[in-house]
C-alpha positions as CSV (number, residue, x, y, z in Angstrom):
1,X,21.9,19.8,4.1
2,X,19.0,17.5,5.0
3,X,17.5,15.2,2.5
4,X,14.2,16.2,0.9
5,X,11.2,13.8,0.4
6,X,7.9,14.4,-1.3
7,X,5.2,12.0,0.2
8,X,2.0,11.6,-1.8
9,X,-0.9,10.4,0.3
10,X,-3.7,8.6,-1.4
11,X,-7.4,9.6,-1.0
12,X,-7.8,6.8,1.5
13,X,-5.4,8.6,3.8
14,X,-8.4,10.5,5.1
15,X,-11.5,8.6,3.9
16,X,-11.6,4.8,3.8
17,X,-13.8,3.0,1.3
18,X,-16.2,1.7,4.0
19,X,-16.7,5.1,5.7
20,X,-19.3,7.8,5.1
21,X,-17.0,10.8,5.4
22,X,-17.7,12.4,8.7
23,X,-15.1,15.0,9.8
24,X,-14.3,12.9,12.9
25,X,-13.6,9.9,10.7
26,X,-11.3,11.8,8.4
27,X,-9.4,13.5,11.3
28,X,-8.8,10.1,12.9
29,X,-7.5,8.8,9.6
30,X,-5.3,11.9,9.2
31,X,-3.8,11.2,12.6
32,X,-3.1,7.5,11.8
33,X,-1.6,8.4,8.4
34,X,0.6,11.3,9.5
35,X,2.1,9.4,12.5
36,X,3.8,7.2,9.8
37,X,5.9,10.2,8.8
38,X,7.9,10.2,12.1
39,X,10.3,7.6,10.8
40,X,11.2,9.8,7.8
41,X,11.7,12.8,10.0
42,X,13.9,10.8,12.3
43,X,15.9,9.6,9.3
44,X,16.7,13.3,8.5
45,X,14.3,14.1,5.8
46,X,12.6,17.5,5.2
47,X,9.1,16.8,4.0
48,X,6.5,18.0,1.5
49,X,3.2,16.3,1.8
50,X,0.8,16.0,-1.1
51,X,-2.6,14.3,-1.0
52,X,-5.5,13.0,-3.1
53,X,-9.1,14.3,-2.9
54,X,-11.1,12.0,-5.1
55,X,-13.7,10.9,-2.4
56,X,-13.8,14.4,-0.8
57,X,-14.2,16.5,-4.0
58,X,-16.9,14.0,-5.1
59,X,-18.8,14.6,-1.9
60,X,-18.4,18.4,-2.2
61,X,-19.9,18.2,-5.7
62,X,-22.8,16.2,-4.3
63,X,-23.3,18.8,-1.6
64,X,-23.4,21.6,-4.2
65,X,-25.9,19.6,-6.3
66,X,-28.1,19.1,-3.2
67,X,-27.9,22.7,-2.1
68,X,-28.8,23.9,-5.6
69,X,-31.7,21.5,-6.1
70,X,-33.3,22.2,-2.6
71,X,-32.3,25.8,-1.8
72,X,-31.2,27.2,-5.2
73,X,-27.7,27.9,-3.8
74,X,-25.4,28.5,-6.8
75,X,-23.2,25.6,-7.7
76,X,-19.4,26.1,-7.9
77,X,-17.3,24.8,-10.8
78,X,-15.0,21.8,-10.3
79,X,-11.8,23.9,-9.9
80,X,-13.3,25.8,-7.0
81,X,-14.5,22.6,-5.4
82,X,-10.9,21.3,-5.7
83,X,-9.7,24.4,-3.9
84,X,-12.3,23.8,-1.2
85,X,-11.1,20.3,-0.7
86,X,-7.5,21.5,-0.5
87,X,-8.4,23.8,2.3
88,X,-10.4,21.3,4.3
89,X,-8.0,18.4,3.8
90,X,-5.0,20.5,4.4
91,X,-6.5,21.8,7.7
92,X,-7.2,18.2,8.9
93,X,-3.7,17.0,8.0
94,X,-2.0,20.0,9.4
95,X,-3.8,19.8,12.7
96,X,-3.3,16.1,13.2
97,X,0.4,16.3,12.1
98,X,1.0,19.1,14.7
99,X,-0.5,16.7,17.3
100,X,1.8,13.9,16.2
101,X,4.8,16.1,16.2
102,X,4.0,17.3,19.7
103,X,3.7,13.7,21.0
104,X,7.2,13.0,19.6
105,X,8.6,16.3,20.9
106,X,9.6,17.3,17.3
107,X,9.6,21.1,16.8
108,X,8.5,21.8,13.2
109,X,6.2,24.3,11.6
110,X,3.5,23.0,9.3
111,X,2.0,25.1,6.5
112,X,-0.6,24.3,3.9
113,X,-0.5,25.9,0.4
114,X,-3.6,26.3,-1.8
115,X,-1.8,25.3,-4.9
116,X,-2.6,26.0,-8.6
117,X,-1.1,23.6,-11.2
118,X,-0.8,24.6,-14.8
119,X,-2.3,22.5,-17.6
120,X,-2.8,22.9,-21.3
121,X,-6.4,23.9,-22.2
122,X,-6.1,21.9,-25.4
123,X,-5.1,18.7,-23.7
124,X,-6.9,15.8,-25.3
125,X,-7.9,14.6,-21.8
126,X,-10.7,17.0,-21.9
127,X,-12.3,14.9,-24.6
128,X,-11.8,11.6,-22.6
129,X,-12.7,11.8,-18.9
130,X,-10.8,9.1,-16.9
131,X,-10.2,10.5,-13.4
132,X,-12.5,8.9,-10.7
133,X,-14.0,11.2,-8.1
134,X,-16.6,10.6,-5.4
135,X,-18.0,7.5,-3.9
136,X,-18.6,4.1,-5.4
137,X,-22.1,3.4,-6.7
138,X,-24.1,0.4,-7.9
139,X,-24.6,0.3,-11.6
140,X,-28.3,1.3,-11.3
141,X,-27.4,4.3,-9.1
142,X,-24.7,5.4,-11.5
143,X,-27.0,5.2,-14.4
144,X,-29.6,7.5,-12.7
145,X,-26.9,10.0,-11.7
146,X,-25.5,10.1,-15.2
147,X,-28.9,10.8,-16.7
148,X,-29.8,13.5,-14.1
149,X,-26.5,15.4,-14.2
150,X,-24.9,14.5,-17.5
151,X,-22.0,12.8,-15.7
152,X,-19.9,10.0,-17.0
153,X,-19.3,6.8,-14.9
154,X,-16.8,4.0,-15.3
155,X,-16.5,0.7,-13.4
156,X,-13.7,0.4,-10.9
157,X,-10.9,-2.0,-12.2
158,X,-11.1,-3.8,-8.8
159,X,-14.8,-4.3,-9.2
160,X,-15.7,-2.1,-6.1
161,X,-18.5,-0.3,-8.0
162,X,-19.0,2.6,-10.4
163,X,-17.5,6.0,-10.0
164,X,-17.9,9.3,-11.8
165,X,-15.0,10.2,-14.0
166,X,-13.8,13.7,-15.0
167,X,-11.0,15.1,-17.3
168,X,-7.5,14.6,-16.0
169,X,-5.1,16.8,-18.0
170,X,-1.3,16.5,-17.7
171,X,0.3,18.9,-15.2
172,X,3.1,21.1,-16.5
173,X,4.1,23.4,-13.7
174,X,3.4,24.1,-10.0
175,X,2.8,27.7,-9.0
176,X,4.8,28.9,-6.0
177,X,7.2,26.0,-6.3
178,X,10.2,28.3,-5.4
179,X,8.5,29.4,-2.2
180,X,7.6,25.8,-1.3
181,X,11.2,24.8,-1.8
182,X,12.5,27.7,0.3
183,X,10.1,26.8,3.2
184,X,10.9,23.1,3.2
185,X,14.6,23.6,3.0
186,X,14.3,25.8,6.2
187,X,12.8,22.8,8.0
188,X,9.1,23.6,7.6
189,X,6.7,20.7,6.6
190,X,4.7,21.9,3.6
191,X,1.4,20.5,2.5
192,X,0.8,21.3,-1.2
193,X,-0.6,20.2,-4.5
194,X,-3.7,18.9,-2.8
195,X,-5.9,16.7,-5.1
196,X,-3.3,17.3,-7.8
197,X,-3.6,21.0,-7.5
198,X,-6.3,23.4,-8.8
199,X,-6.1,23.1,-12.6
200,X,-5.5,26.4,-14.3
201,X,-4.2,27.5,-17.8
202,X,-2.8,30.7,-19.2
203,X,-4.8,32.8,-21.6
204,X,-3.1,34.5,-24.6
205,X,-2.8,37.7,-22.6
206,X,-1.0,35.9,-19.7
207,X,-3.9,35.8,-17.3
208,X,-4.8,32.5,-15.6
209,X,-8.2,30.8,-15.7
210,X,-9.5,27.8,-13.8
211,X,-10.8,24.8,-15.7
212,X,-13.2,21.9,-14.9
213,X,-10.9,19.0,-14.3
214,X,-9.0,17.0,-11.6
215,X,-5.3,16.5,-12.1
216,X,-3.8,13.2,-11.0
217,X,-2.2,14.0,-7.7
218,X,0.7,11.5,-8.2
219,X,1.6,13.1,-11.6
220,X,1.4,16.6,-10.1
221,X,3.5,15.5,-7.1
222,X,6.1,14.1,-9.4
223,X,6.4,17.5,-11.2
224,X,6.7,19.2,-7.8
225,X,9.3,16.7,-6.5
226,X,11.4,17.2,-9.6
227,X,11.1,21.0,-9.5
228,X,12.2,21.3,-5.8
229,X,15.0,18.8,-6.1
230,X,13.6,16.0,-4.0
231,X,15.9,13.1,-3.1
232,X,13.1,10.6,-2.8
233,X,9.4,10.4,-3.9
234,X,7.1,8.3,-1.8
235,X,3.7,7.3,-3.3
236,X,1.4,5.9,-0.7
237,X,-1.5,3.7,-1.6
238,X,-3.5,0.8,-0.1
239,X,-1.2,-2.0,-1.0
240,X,2.3,-2.7,0.4
241,X,4.0,-3.3,-3.0
242,X,3.3,-3.0,-6.7
243,X,2.1,-6.2,-8.2
244,X,1.9,-7.8,-11.7
245,X,-1.0,-10.0,-12.4
246,X,-2.9,-8.3,-9.6
247,X,-5.7,-10.3,-8.0
248,X,-4.9,-13.3,-10.1
249,X,-3.6,-16.7,-9.0
250,X,-0.1,-15.8,-10.4
251,X,0.0,-12.4,-8.7
252,X,3.6,-11.3,-8.0
253,X,4.9,-8.6,-5.7
254,X,7.8,-6.5,-7.0
255,X,10.6,-5.4,-4.6
256,X,12.5,-3.3,-7.2
257,X,11.6,-2.1,-10.6
258,X,13.8,-0.4,-13.2
259,X,12.0,2.3,-15.2
260,X,12.4,0.2,-18.4
261,X,10.7,-2.7,-16.7
262,X,8.0,-0.4,-15.4
263,X,7.4,0.9,-18.9
264,X,7.2,-2.6,-20.3
265,X,4.7,-3.8,-17.7
266,X,2.6,-0.6,-18.2
267,X,2.5,-1.1,-22.0
268,X,1.3,-4.7,-21.3
269,X,-1.7,-3.4,-19.3
270,X,-0.4,-4.6,-15.9
271,X,-1.1,-1.2,-14.3
272,X,-4.7,0.1,-15.0
273,X,-5.3,3.8,-15.6
274,X,-7.8,4.0,-12.8
275,X,-5.6,2.3,-10.2
276,X,-1.8,1.7,-10.2
277,X,-1.2,3.2,-13.6
278,X,-0.8,6.9,-12.7
279,X,1.4,6.0,-9.7
280,X,3.8,4.0,-11.8
281,X,3.9,6.7,-14.5
282,X,4.5,9.3,-11.8
283,X,7.4,7.3,-10.4
284,X,8.9,6.8,-13.9
285,X,8.6,10.5,-14.6
286,X,10.4,11.5,-11.4
287,X,13.1,8.9,-11.7
288,X,13.9,9.7,-15.3
289,X,14.0,13.5,-14.7
290,X,15.9,13.4,-11.3
291,X,17.9,10.2,-11.3
292,X,16.6,9.6,-7.8
293,X,14.3,6.8,-6.5
294,X,10.5,6.6,-6.1
295,X,8.9,4.2,-3.6
296,X,5.3,2.9,-3.9
297,X,3.9,1.4,-0.7
298,X,1.2,1.5,2.0
299,X,1.5,4.3,4.6
300,X,2.1,2.0,7.6
301,X,5.1,0.5,5.8
302,X,7.1,3.7,6.0
303,X,8.5,2.4,9.3
304,X,9.9,-0.7,7.4
305,X,13.0,0.1,5.5
306,X,12.5,-3.0,3.3
307,X,8.9,-2.3,2.4
308,X,7.4,-1.1,-0.8
309,X,8.5,-1.2,-4.4
310,X,11.5,0.8,-5.3
311,X,11.5,2.3,-8.8
312,X,14.9,3.4,-10.1
313,X,16.7,4.5,-13.2
């Protein structure tokens, strides 16, 4: 049987920090990002792709706000906006990946799942919003938007500006995981858990209900990777390796990181919650539950077998 890898794209896989967000920009980025997967396919991996949606769902929310204020079009709740972003991002990734596969004469089907992910409606995260969505703002702009919309903003740890933050509950289960596993084991490339999945919870009568939140895509991807028996979990970001003392004179890149070391550095505050923290926690979760490795790196480094930070148990 082929090896199975889950590859989690960051939000910058489609929308770079200096871009406005035109469809053509995002499709070009999707092409550039997905072509980095060829090396994994040639190495014998079956693939599940997951992706972030922070910039995109933030823009969708702004579109709903503008449509409501000008034309009185009803605004959709955040969970529906997450579903909307899953469809549009999945379409762009799927289309460009098909183009990449054709160029390399690789015959694989590609399918996108609109994926619901189960959370606890009593999760304390609902009382402490931390997940950034949307673009970066100046402090003055953020203050005006917070007042107008009753939103909460926090400063980016890397001092790139201020972003809106929303609740980010812990994911417990991924719906349709059995079908995702079946499809990927048959050689199909599956795109799933977009933006961390659509957050839903079970009511007492067993029905499901959406909730206003954004699940961290790396934590949700780790749950999916564990449940479908992935051999490797790749978390792609905008740096080549995990670092301690990031952006300081004594910054140090890490080639390998045991889960115990990762926990120690996390407890020391080396990996901020709004940046590398969730990625390291997701890697720890996957490694501990599966015994397999996680690799955190930048997308273009997938062609380099010695790139990235390997987290292991």
